[in-house]
C-alpha positions as CSV (number, residue, x, y, z in Angstrom):
1,M,58.3,-43.3,-0.2
2,K,56.8,-46.7,0.5
3,Q,58.2,-48.5,3.5
4,A,59.0,-51.5,1.4
5,Y,61.2,-49.3,-0.8
6,V,62.9,-47.8,2.2
7,D,63.7,-51.2,3.7
8,D,65.4,-52.4,0.5
9,C,67.3,-49.2,-0.2
10,P,71.2,-49.2,-0.1
11,Y,72.7,-46.3,1.9
12,Y,74.1,-44.7,-1.2
13,L,70.8,-44.8,-3.1
14,D,69.0,-43.5,0.0
15,D,71.5,-40.6,0.1
16,F,70.8,-39.8,-3.6
17,L,67.0,-39.8,-3.1
18,T,67.3,-37.6,-0.1
19,N,69.4,-35.2,-2.1
20,M,66.7,-35.2,-4.9
21,K,63.9,-34.6,-2.4
22,V,65.6,-32.0,-0.1
23,V,67.9,-30.1,-2.4
24,K,66.1,-30.4,-5.7
25,D,62.6,-30.4,-4.1
26,R,61.3,-33.3,-6.0
27,S,57.9,-34.7,-5.2
28,D,57.3,-38.1,-3.5
29,R,56.1,-39.6,-6.7
30,T,59.3,-38.5,-8.5
31,E,61.4,-39.9,-5.7
32,E,59.7,-43.3,-6.1
33,A,60.1,-43.2,-9.8
34,Y,63.9,-42.7,-9.5
35,F,64.1,-45.5,-6.9
36,I,62.2,-47.9,-9.2
37,D,64.4,-47.1,-12.2
38,I,67.7,-47.4,-10.3
39,R,66.4,-50.5,-8.5
40,T,66.2,-52.2,-11.9
41,F,69.8,-51.3,-12.5
42,L,71.0,-52.7,-9.1
43,R,69.0,-55.9,-9.7
44,Y,70.8,-56.3,-13.0
45,L,74.1,-55.9,-11.3
46,N,73.2,-58.7,-8.9
47,V,72.4,-60.9,-11.8
48,K,75.6,-59.9,-13.7
49,H,77.7,-60.7,-10.7
50,H,75.9,-64.0,-10.0
51,A,74.9,-62.8,-6.5
52,V,71.5,-64.5,-6.6
53,P,70.3,-68.0,-7.6
54,T,69.5,-68.3,-11.3
55,E,65.9,-69.3,-10.5
56,T,65.2,-66.1,-8.5
57,P,62.6,-64.0,-10.3
58,F,64.0,-60.6,-11.3
59,N,61.3,-58.7,-9.4
60,K,62.2,-60.6,-6.2
61,I,65.8,-59.7,-6.2
62,K,66.8,-57.6,-3.1
63,I,69.2,-54.7,-3.6
64,K,69.9,-53.6,0.0
65,E,73.3,-55.3,0.1
66,T,74.5,-54.4,-3.4
67,P,78.1,-53.2,-2.9
68,I,79.2,-49.8,-4.1
69,E,82.3,-51.4,-5.6
70,W,80.1,-52.9,-8.4
71,L,79.1,-49.4,-9.4
72,E,82.8,-48.3,-9.3
73,C,83.9,-50.9,-11.8
74,F,80.9,-50.5,-14.1
75,S,82.2,-49.2,-17.5
76,L,80.7,-47.3,-20.4
77,N,80.6,-50.5,-22.5
78,D,78.8,-52.2,-19.6
79,A,76.2,-49.4,-19.7
80,Y,75.4,-50.1,-23.4
81,V,75.2,-53.8,-22.6
82,Y,72.7,-52.9,-19.9
83,L,70.6,-50.8,-22.3
84,K,70.6,-53.8,-24.7
85,Y,69.4,-56.0,-21.8
86,L,66.5,-53.6,-21.1
87,K,65.5,-53.8,-24.7
88,D,65.9,-57.5,-25.4
89,E,65.2,-59.1,-22.0
90,R,62.9,-56.5,-20.3
91,N,61.1,-55.4,-23.5
92,N,61.5,-51.8,-22.5
93,S,60.4,-49.2,-25.1
94,T,62.8,-46.6,-26.4
95,K,61.2,-43.9,-24.2
96,T,61.5,-46.1,-21.1
97,R,65.1,-46.9,-21.8
98,A,65.9,-43.2,-22.3
99,R,64.2,-42.4,-19.0
100,K,66.1,-45.1,-17.1
101,C,69.3,-44.0,-18.8
102,S,68.8,-40.4,-17.7
103,A,68.1,-41.5,-14.1
104,L,71.3,-43.6,-14.1
105,K,73.4,-40.7,-15.4
106,Q,72.1,-38.4,-12.6
107,F,72.7,-41.1,-10.1
108,Y,76.4,-41.5,-11.2
109,V,76.9,-37.7,-11.2
110,Y,75.8,-37.6,-7.6
111,L,78.0,-40.6,-6.5
112,C,81.1,-39.2,-8.2
113,K,80.9,-35.4,-7.9
114,K,78.8,-34.8,-4.8
115,A,79.0,-37.8,-2.5
116,K,82.5,-38.7,-3.7
117,L,81.7,-42.4,-3.2
118,I,83.3,-43.4,-6.6
119,S,86.4,-42.0,-8.1
120,N,85.3,-41.5,-11.7
121,N,82.0,-41.4,-13.6
122,P,82.0,-43.9,-16.5
123,L,78.7,-42.6,-17.8
124,D,79.8,-39.1,-18.7
125,D,79.7,-40.0,-22.4
126,L,76.7,-42.3,-22.3
127,E,74.3,-41.3,-25.0
128,L,70.5,-41.5,-24.4
129,P,68.5,-43.6,-26.8
130,H,67.0,-41.4,-29.5
131,I,63.2,-40.9,-29.2
132,N,61.2,-40.2,-32.3
133,Q,58.9,-37.3,-31.5
134,A,55.4,-38.2,-32.6
135,L,52.6,-35.6,-32.7
136,P,50.4,-36.2,-29.6
137,K,46.7,-36.9,-30.1
138,Y,44.1,-34.2,-29.4
139,L,40.5,-33.3,-30.0
140,S,39.5,-30.9,-32.7
141,L,37.3,-27.8,-31.8
142,E,34.2,-29.6,-33.0
143,Q,35.0,-32.8,-31.0
144,S,35.7,-30.7,-27.9
145,L,32.3,-29.0,-28.2
146,E,30.7,-32.4,-28.7
147,L,32.3,-33.7,-25.5
148,L,31.1,-30.7,-23.5
149,R,27.5,-30.9,-24.9
150,N,27.1,-34.6,-24.1
151,I,28.3,-34.6,-20.4
152,D,25.7,-36.4,-18.3
153,S,26.3,-38.2,-15.0
154,K,25.1,-38.4,-11.4
155,N,27.5,-35.5,-10.7
156,Q,27.0,-33.7,-13.9
157,V,27.9,-30.2,-12.7
158,R,31.1,-31.4,-11.1
159,D,32.1,-33.5,-14.1
160,Y,31.3,-30.7,-16.5
161,C,33.5,-28.3,-14.5
162,I,36.4,-30.8,-14.4
163,I,36.4,-31.3,-18.2
164,T,35.9,-27.5,-18.8
165,L,39.0,-26.8,-16.8
166,F,41.0,-29.4,-18.7
167,L,39.9,-28.1,-22.1
168,N,40.3,-24.4,-21.3
169,C,43.2,-24.3,-18.9
170,G,45.4,-27.2,-20.0
171,M,46.2,-28.2,-16.5
172,R,47.7,-31.5,-15.5
173,L,45.7,-34.2,-13.8
174,S,47.8,-33.9,-10.6
175,E,47.2,-30.1,-10.7
176,L,43.5,-30.5,-11.0
177,V,43.0,-33.0,-8.1
178,G,45.3,-30.9,-5.9
179,L,43.2,-27.7,-6.3
180,N,41.9,-26.2,-3.0
181,L,39.1,-23.7,-2.4
182,S,41.7,-21.2,-1.3
183,D,43.4,-21.5,-4.7
184,Y,40.3,-20.0,-6.5
185,S,40.0,-16.2,-6.5
186,R,36.6,-15.1,-7.7
187,D,37.6,-11.4,-7.6
188,N,40.7,-11.9,-9.7
189,R,39.2,-14.8,-11.7
190,T,42.3,-16.9,-11.2
191,L,43.4,-20.3,-10.0
192,R,46.7,-21.0,-8.2
193,V,48.0,-24.4,-9.2
194,L,51.0,-26.4,-8.0
195,G,52.8,-27.9,-10.9
196,K,55.9,-30.1,-11.4
197,G,58.7,-29.5,-9.0
198,R,56.2,-27.8,-6.6
199,K,56.2,-24.7,-8.8
200,E,53.2,-22.5,-8.3
201,R,51.7,-20.6,-11.2
202,I,48.6,-18.5,-11.7
203,I,46.0,-19.4,-14.3
204,Y,43.6,-16.7,-15.5
205,L,40.1,-18.1,-16.1
206,N,37.8,-17.3,-18.9
207,D,34.0,-17.0,-18.6
208,A,33.4,-20.7,-19.2
209,C,35.7,-21.7,-16.4
210,V,34.4,-19.1,-13.9
211,S,30.7,-20.1,-14.7
212,A,31.4,-23.8,-14.3
213,L,33.4,-23.3,-11.0
214,D,30.8,-21.0,-9.5
215,E,27.9,-23.3,-10.3
216,Y,29.7,-26.3,-8.9
217,I,31.0,-24.7,-5.7
218,D,27.8,-22.8,-5.0
219,T,25.1,-25.4,-5.9
220,T,26.3,-29.0,-5.9
221,R,29.6,-29.3,-4.0
222,P,28.9,-30.8,-0.6
223,H,29.3,-28.3,2.3
224,V,31.9,-30.1,4.4
225,E,35.1,-29.2,6.2
226,Q,37.2,-30.2,3.2
227,T,39.8,-28.0,1.6
228,A,39.7,-29.6,-1.9
229,I,37.6,-28.1,-4.6
230,F,36.7,-31.4,-6.3
231,L,35.2,-34.0,-4.0
232,S,34.3,-37.7,-4.5
233,A,31.1,-39.4,-3.5
234,N,32.7,-40.0,-0.1
235,K,33.1,-36.2,0.4
236,T,36.9,-36.5,0.3
237,R,39.4,-35.1,-2.2
238,I,38.8,-36.8,-5.6
239,N,41.6,-39.0,-6.7
240,K,43.4,-39.2,-10.0
241,R,41.9,-42.6,-11.0
242,R,38.4,-41.4,-10.5
243,V,39.0,-38.3,-12.7
244,Q,40.4,-40.6,-15.4
245,Q,37.2,-42.7,-15.2
246,I,35.0,-39.6,-15.4
247,V,36.9,-38.5,-18.6
248,D,36.7,-42.0,-20.1
249,E,32.9,-42.2,-19.4
250,Q,32.1,-38.9,-20.9
251,L,34.3,-39.5,-24.0
252,Q,32.3,-42.7,-24.5
253,R,29.0,-40.8,-24.2
254,A,30.2,-38.4,-26.8
255,G,31.2,-41.2,-29.2
256,L,34.9,-40.2,-28.9
257,S,36.2,-43.2,-26.9
258,N,38.1,-44.7,-29.9
259,L,40.5,-41.8,-30.3
260,G,42.9,-42.7,-27.5
261,I,42.2,-39.5,-25.6
262,T,43.2,-39.3,-21.9
263,T,43.3,-36.5,-19.3
264,H,46.7,-35.5,-20.6
265,K,45.5,-35.5,-24.2
266,L,42.8,-33.0,-23.0
267,R,45.7,-30.8,-21.8
268,H,47.2,-31.1,-25.2
269,T,43.9,-30.3,-26.8
270,A,43.6,-27.0,-24.7
271,A,47.1,-26.0,-25.9
272,T,46.4,-26.9,-29.5
273,L,43.1,-24.9,-29.5
274,M,44.7,-21.9,-28.0
275,Y,47.5,-22.0,-30.5
276,Q,45.4,-22.7,-33.6
277,H,42.3,-20.8,-32.9
278,G,43.3,-18.2,-30.3
279,G,46.6,-17.2,-31.9
280,V,48.4,-17.6,-28.6
281,D,52.2,-17.0,-28.7
282,T,54.4,-19.9,-27.8
283,L,56.0,-18.0,-24.9
284,V,52.6,-17.2,-23.4
285,L,51.6,-20.8,-24.0
286,K,54.7,-21.9,-22.1
287,D,53.7,-19.9,-19.1
288,I,50.1,-21.1,-19.2
289,L,51.1,-24.8,-19.3
290,G,53.8,-24.4,-16.7
291,H,56.7,-25.6,-18.9
292,K,60.3,-25.1,-17.8
293,S,61.6,-25.0,-21.4
294,I,60.1,-23.6,-24.6
295,A,61.3,-26.8,-26.3
296,T,58.7,-28.7,-24.4
297,T,56.0,-26.3,-25.5
298,E,56.9,-26.7,-29.2
299,I,55.2,-30.1,-29.3
300,Y,51.9,-28.4,-28.6
301,T,52.3,-26.0,-31.5
302,H,52.0,-28.5,-34.3
303,L,49.9,-27.3,-37.2
304,S,46.8,-29.2,-38.4
305,D,47.0,-31.0,-41.8
306,E,44.8,-28.3,-43.3
307,N,47.1,-25.5,-42.1
308,I,50.1,-27.4,-43.4
309,K,48.3,-27.7,-46.8
310,K,47.4,-24.0,-46.9
311,A,51.0,-23.1,-45.9
312,M,52.4,-25.1,-48.7
313,E,50.0,-23.7,-51.2
314,S,50.7,-20.1,-50.1
315,N,54.4,-20.4,-51.1
316,P,54.8,-18.1,-54.1
317,L,57.0,-20.6,-55.8
318,S,54.2,-23.2,-55.9
319,E,52.8,-21.5,-59.1
320,E,56.1,-21.9,-61.0
321,I,55.5,-25.5,-61.9
322,E,52.1,-24.7,-63.4
323,K,53.6,-21.8,-65.4
324,K,56.3,-24.2,-66.6
325,K,53.7,-26.8,-67.7
326,K,51.7,-24.2,-69.6
327,E,54.8,-22.8,-71.3
328,T,55.9,-26.4,-72.3
329,K,52.4,-27.2,-73.8
330,S,52.5,-23.9,-75.7
331,H,55.9,-24.7,-77.2
332,V,54.8,-28.2,-78.2
333,R,51.7,-26.9,-80.0
334,K,53.8,-24.3,-81.9
335,I,56.4,-26.9,-83.0
336,T,53.7,-29.4,-84.0
337,W,51.9,-26.7,-86.1
338,L,55.0,-25.6,-87.9
339,F,56.0,-29.2,-88.7
340,C,52.6,-30.0,-90.1
341,Y,52.5,-26.7,-92.1
342,F,55.8,-27.2,-93.8
343,F,55.0,-30.9,-94.4
344,I,51.8,-30.1,-96.2
345,R,53.5,-27.3,-98.2
346,I,56.1,-29.8,-99.4
347,I,53.3,-32.2,-100.5
348,E,51.4,-29.4,-102.1
349,C,54.4,-28.5,-104.2
350,S,54.4,-32.1,-105.4
351,G,50.8,-31.6,-106.5
352,N,49.3,-34.5,-104.4
353,V,47.1,-32.6,-101.9
354,R,43.9,-30.6,-102.6
355,S,44.3,-26.9,-102.0
356,D,41.0,-26.6,-100.1
357,L,42.3,-29.0,-97.4
358,I,45.4,-26.9,-97.0
359,D,43.3,-23.8,-96.5
360,I,41.2,-25.6,-93.8
361,F,44.4,-26.6,-91.9
362,I,45.9,-23.1,-92.1
363,A,42.6,-21.6,-90.8
364,A,42.7,-24.1,-87.9
């Protein structure tokens, strides 16, 4: 964690973060994310208790001396007021508020049940803001092929390999930049990746991935004492931002820059293509993507609009309405014919209609 964070961290928050890192084996990035979310809460408490001058900018408020007693007397109703503050004053989205709420709940569980620093947990019944699940963006099969066919750069072989792995393996950005030469087994055609929570998993490679990796490693990768597979122009491990730039540049070359596609959307694209075109089972897809829960994988198994249309049309009951319409039209025609027939017969009996016209009507 950054030294500036460490210097401004109250002892009870430091204990919580240590527990997250040591016991739950969270990454440095996750540790910092929890610190930032809980720091916002502690800054809010300082404002609420008038512990700082009103003119002090929110992001300049120090939390080091925030007393634990303020957390002890914090109520469930106070928590909902805090969430309203995040929405109205901090302009936090529903997703951001839900994340901060989740971090705060875990923080209070630690303080109450593990550290025993507070006597009760007022946030036990705190409900997280509801997040509307939107279908993530992804590239179609045709767009994916267009992207691969248009890759062109100074490091074309490397960049082609990077995007090939994204589209075929569905790996995360952090997983790709963390790949080492020792993680690639040519004999077994596999990659060992380190996912969330430092969990290792094995990805089996198809011909496209093996070909792209072999060409890059054997022909264009600089021969330096560096463990990383993907290297930057400085011959050091490529960083996340550079990979994001590479993806953005190649999307623009392929005319796909207006679709809101990112490196993570390429991961979603890989999952979608495997599900829609490869017939991959969701449980298998879960293992490929490194998801902890099948519920997370389900967002990657959405059907295309065309598939939804076909599914609706394949319902055997879909033809019932058409049958009903045809039956209704047939009944209307019969009733109309009978009405006209009897009407003309009545007039005929009165002697006011020519018989040849009647015969024409009956024949019709």
